C-alpha positions in Angstrom: 0.0 0.0 0.0 1.3 3.4 -1.0 1.8 6.0 1.7 0.2 9.4 1.0 2.7 12.1 0.2 5.5 9.8 -0.7 7.1 9.4 -4.1 8.0 5.8 -5.1 9.7 4.2 -8.0 6.4 3.8 -10.0 5.7 7.6 -9.8 8.9 9.0 -11.2 11.5 6.3 -12.0 13.7 8.9 -13.6 14.4 10.6 -10.2 15.9 7.4 -8.8 18.4 7.3 -11.7 19.1 11.1 -11.4 20.3 10.8 -7.8 22.9 8.2 -8.7 24.2 10.1 -11.7 24.3 13.5 -9.9 26.1 12.3 -6.8 28.7 10.5 -8.9 29.3 13.3 -11.4 29.4 16.1 -8.9 32.7 14.6 -7.5 34.1 13.8 -10.9 34.1 17.4 -12.3 36.0 20.4 -11.0 34.6 23.9 -11.1 36.7 24.8 -14.2 35.4 21.6 -15.9 31.8 22.7 -15.2 32.5 26.3 -16.5 34.0 25.0 -19.7 31.1 22.6 -20.2 28.6 25.4 -19.6 30.2 27.5 -22.3 30.1 24.6 -24.8 26.5 23.9 -24.1 25.5 27.6 -24.5 27.1 27.5 -27.9 25.0 24.5 -28.9 21.8 26.2 -27.8 21.3 23.7 -24.9 19.5 25.1 -21.9 22.0 26.0 -19.2 21.5 26.4 -15.4 23.1 28.3 -12.5 23.4 26.8 -9.1 24.9 27.6 -5.7 27.2 24.5 -5.9 28.6 22.0 -8.4 26.4 19.4 -6.7 23.3 21.2 -7.8 24.5 21.6 -11.4 25.5 18.0 -11.6 22.1 16.8 -10.4 20.2 19.0 -12.9 22.5 18.0 -15.8 22.2 14.3 -14.8 18.4 14.6 -14.8 18.5 16.2 -18.2 20.5 13.3 -19.6 17.6 11.0 -18.6 15.0 13.3 -20.2 13.9 15.0 -17.0 14.5 18.8 -17.5 14.3 21.4 -14.8 11.5 23.8 -15.8 11.1 25.9 -12.7 12.8 26.4 -9.3 11.7 28.7 -6.5 12.4 28.7 -2.8 9.3 26.6 -2.2 9.2 24.2 -5.1 11.0 22.5 -8.0 9.3 21.4 -11.2 10.7 19.0 -13.8 9.3 18.2 -17.2 9.7 14.7 -18.6 10.2 13.5 -22.2 6.5 13.1 -22.5 5.8 16.7 -21.5 4.4 15.6 -18.1 5.4 17.9 -15.3 6.4 16.7 -11.8 6.3 19.4 -9.1 8.0 18.8 -5.8 7.5 21.0 -2.7 10.7 21.9 -1.0 10.3 21.2 2.8 13.8 22.1 3.9 17.3 22.7 2.7 20.4 21.5 4.6 23.3 23.7 3.4 26.7 22.3 2.5 28.5 20.9 5.5 32.2 20.3 5.7 31.7 17.2 7.7 29.2 15.6 5.3 30.9 17.2 2.3 27.5 17.8 0.7 24.1 19.5 0.9 20.6 18.1 1.0 17.1 19.2 -0.1 14.1 17.5 1.4 11.1 17.4 -1.0 7.6 15.9 -1.2 5.5 15.6 -4.3 
């Protein structure tokens, strides 16, 4: 039985893949690699994004590679559009900023 307010694999399977790609790629690229990649993508007419950290950019780029594109981000929500044009909106419950002990940041969401 599905719990109300929880996202599971059947709802958005792409999000499960995105986490794995984003966490891996965020550590594989330096800031200068990301900046060069951003310039190349702009030249190709590919949508580009800005973020507070390389982790954020890596997650958004990883999602895009799986056909899940960021269409809107506010302080209270994040919206992705899938290959089929269907939008998935997630409410941002809290943000845990980058921490030197954990070496990362977290965002708690519900959809």
